[in-house]
N, C-alpha and C positions, 0 to 999 in steps of 0.2 A: 504494500500500500504506500502510495506517495502522500506526503504531507505538505501543506502550505500554511504558514503561520500568518497571524494578523499583522505582521510587520510590513507586508506588501499590500498597499491599498490604492484605490483610485477613487475619484469623485465624479467622474462623468464617463458613461459608456461611449467608447469611440473605437473606430477601426484603426486609429493611429497609435494605440497603446502597445507598448512592448509586453509580450507575455511574461508573467511571473512563473509559469509552469507549463510544460508541454506534456500531454498524455496521449495514450492510445485509447480509442473507444473500448469500453469494457473495463478499463483500468480503474481500480478503486482509489479514491482520493479522500483524505481527511483534511478539511479546511477550517481554520479558526477565523472567527469574525469578531470585530468590535461591536459594541452597541451603537445605536444611531448617533449618540453624542460623542463617540470616540473616547469614552471613558472620562468625560469631563464632569459627569454628575455622580459624585461619590458620596456626598452628604446633602442634607436638606438645606444647607447654606449655599449650595451651588445652584444658582438660578439661571434662567435664560439670559438675564442681563450680563452675566459673566461669560457666556458661551463665546467661543471662537467659531463663528458660523462657517468659516472656511473649512472646518474639520467635521462638519455634520454630514451624516449619511455616507460614511466610508464603505466601500465594498472591497472584499479581498479578491485578488486576482490581478489581471485576467488570466484565465486558463485557456491555453491553445489546444484544441482537440484535432489531432492529426487526421487528415482525410475529409474534414468538414469544409465544404465549398459553398459559395453563394448559391442559393436555390435549394439547398438541402434543408432538412429539419433536424434539429438537435433535440434528442430525448435525454433529459436529466433525471435519472432514477435516484431518488433520495432515500437512502437506507436508514439513516439515523440522524436525529437532531438532539444535541445535548446543550443545556444552557447553564449559566453560572447561578450561584445561590443568592445573588443580590441583583436587583434591578431598580430602575427609576421611572417615574412618570412626572410630567409637568403639565401645568395649565398656563395659557398665554392669552391675555385679553385680545379680542379681535381675531383669534385663530380658532379653527375647529368649528364644529356644528353648534357649539354653545358659546362661541366667542363674543356674541352680542350681549351676554349676561355675565360672563366671567370678567371680574374687575381687577383681579390681582394675579400676579404670577406666583406660582407655588411649585416647589419640588417635593416629592415624597419618595423615600427609599423603602423598598419592600424586600423581604426575605422569602426565600423558597426553601421548603423542607418537606421530605416524605411525599414528593409529588404534588405538593400544594403551594400556591402562592398565598402568603399571609397578608390579607388586605388590612385588617385591623383585629382587635381582640375578639370580635364577633364573627368575622367573615374569613373563611379560607376557600379559595377557588382551586379546582383541579387544574393543574398545569396542562397546557396543550402547546408545546413548543412549535414555533412556525418561523418561516423565513419571509421577511417583509420585502426585501430587495433581491431579485434574481433576474438576470438578463444577459443579453449578448450585445455585441456591437450593433448599433442601428445602421440603417441606410442613411447616407448623408452626414449631416453635422453631428458632433457629439451631443449627447443628452445627459443632463445632470442626473445623478443617482436618485434624487428625490422625485423625479418625474417618471410616471408610468406611461408606456405607449406600446406600439406594436412589437418592440424588441423585448418587452417584459419590463424590467426596472422595478420601481416602487409600487408594485401591485397590492401589497398588504392583504393578501388573500389567506384566510385562515385554513384553507385546504392544504397549503404548501408546507407540509411537514413530513415526518417519517412515513414511508409507504406511498408517497405521491410521486408521480412522474410529471415533469413539466416539459412540454413540447414548445420549442422556441424556433423562430426562423433564423437560418444562417444567412447573414448579410455580408460577412467578411471571411476571408480565409482563416480557418481555425476557430471560427465562431467568437472567441474571446469572451468566455463565460466569467461572470462575477456574481458574488452573493454577499449579503450583509443584512443589517437591520432586523435582528432576531427579536422575537417576543416570547416570553414564557407563557403568556396567555393574552388573548386579545379578542374582543367581540367584533362581529361583523359591523363595518361602518367606521371603526376607529374614531368614535365620536369626539373625544377631547383632544385630538390631533396626535395621540400616541397610544401604543399598547404598553404592556409592561416591558420596558426596553432592557435588553440584557446582551452581554457578549455570549458567544457560544461556539459550537463546533458542529460541522456538518460532515457526514460520511455519504459519499455519492459516487456514482459511475455514470458514464454517458454512452449513448448510441447515436450513430449518424444514419439517418434515414434518407435514402436517395429518391424514393418514389412517393413518399407520403404527401397527401394533399390536405393536411389538417388546417383548420382556420386558427392559426397560432396568434397569440399564446393560447395553449390548450392544456387542460389538466386531466389527469387520470388518477383515481384512487381505486381501492378494491371494490367500491360500490358504485362509483359514478364517473362520468366524464363531465367536463365543464368548459364552456367557452368564456374567455375573459376579454373585456373591451374597456379601454380608457378613452375619455373624451372630456372636453371642457365643461359639459353640463351632465347632470345625472340623467336627464332625458336622452341625451345623445349616447351616453355610455350604455344605458338600458337598451335602447334600440339596437346598438351594435352587437351586444351580447346575444340578444334574441335572434337577430337575423343571421348571425354566424352559426348558431346552433341549427337554425332552419336549413341553412346551406349544407351543413354537415349531414343532417338527416336526409336531405333530398339528394345530395351529391354522392356521399359515401355509403349511405345505408340503402338508398334507392326508394325512399318514400316519395309519394306525391306531396305537393305543397299542402293540400287540405288535410291529408293524413298526418303530416308532420305537425301542422298547427294544432290539430286536435289532441294528439298524444302529448305535445308540449304543454297544452293547457291542463291536462289531467295527471301527468306524471312528472313534469319538470318543476324546477324551483328557481325563481329569480331572486338573487341575493346581492346585497351591497358588499363590496370588499372594503373600500374606503370612500368617504364623502367629504374629506377635509383638505385634500390637495387641490391645486389649481386644475389638474386633470383628475376627474372622478373615475373610479373603477368599479365595474359591475360584472357579475358572472351569472351564467345560466347553467344550472346543473341538470343532468339527465341520467337516469339509472342505467347501468350496464346490463342489468337483468333484461331490460327491454331490447337492448342492442343484440344480446345473444340470441334472442328468438328470431332475429333477422339474419343470423349467421355471421355477424361482424365481431371480430376480435382484434383489438389494436395490437395484440402480440404478433399478428400476421404482417404488420407493416414492415417494409424493407427500405 
């Protein structure tokens, strides 16, 4: 297994980055990540006023995957996600879905133990470690890590944890994969502009698909697949996620438009990933149990 420490980070996905690591498809990698604050929030006296914003949202990498060429699809199989036993959350006036009523900045430090995040002396929440930022080099100009788009990036999707496969478009030779912004637990929407932000470690491997026609970014778990779309408004992001799933069901599964719309209405789930960034992110989930009745298995993709 190859290892990549959190010492090598970047702040914008770009085709011009020098690789921090080169791997073969199928090769297992263990990658360390900073939290989204790059370790600047260690006590409750550390507030956003003291932040060096140039160091916010670091991603570890990039990782060059041999054989990945523009037009391919990169499958990132996430085997395990481990997080630290301390994390931070902040509030910022004017930011997030409650920014209009939040009047003070605040930092809180939380501990994790025995698989639970200790919110206060009354509330303990089950941990569900996830990766907020995962992406590849975009087409065209560099994209800051805090911005989600067609290349992935800061999607903040709670599905992206151990057992999830993330399918991303290859836009540059080697794909140039990076990850960061882990959360020990986060609710869909990321309402207050952050989850429980933690450093961590991801174990993953990759596959290069030459013939896949997936509407990337695309997610797969044991139970479901999901289309993910980011756009300037929630309405646009919602429309994109829905229509991408419809195209997947009509194009790859072979359903008619009416059939796809009906089954999406009764079996699918529309969910927010995050509604707090300038680009909002929405996903549409669809059960793999239905896909299997049509004879489709993503494991057959090459």
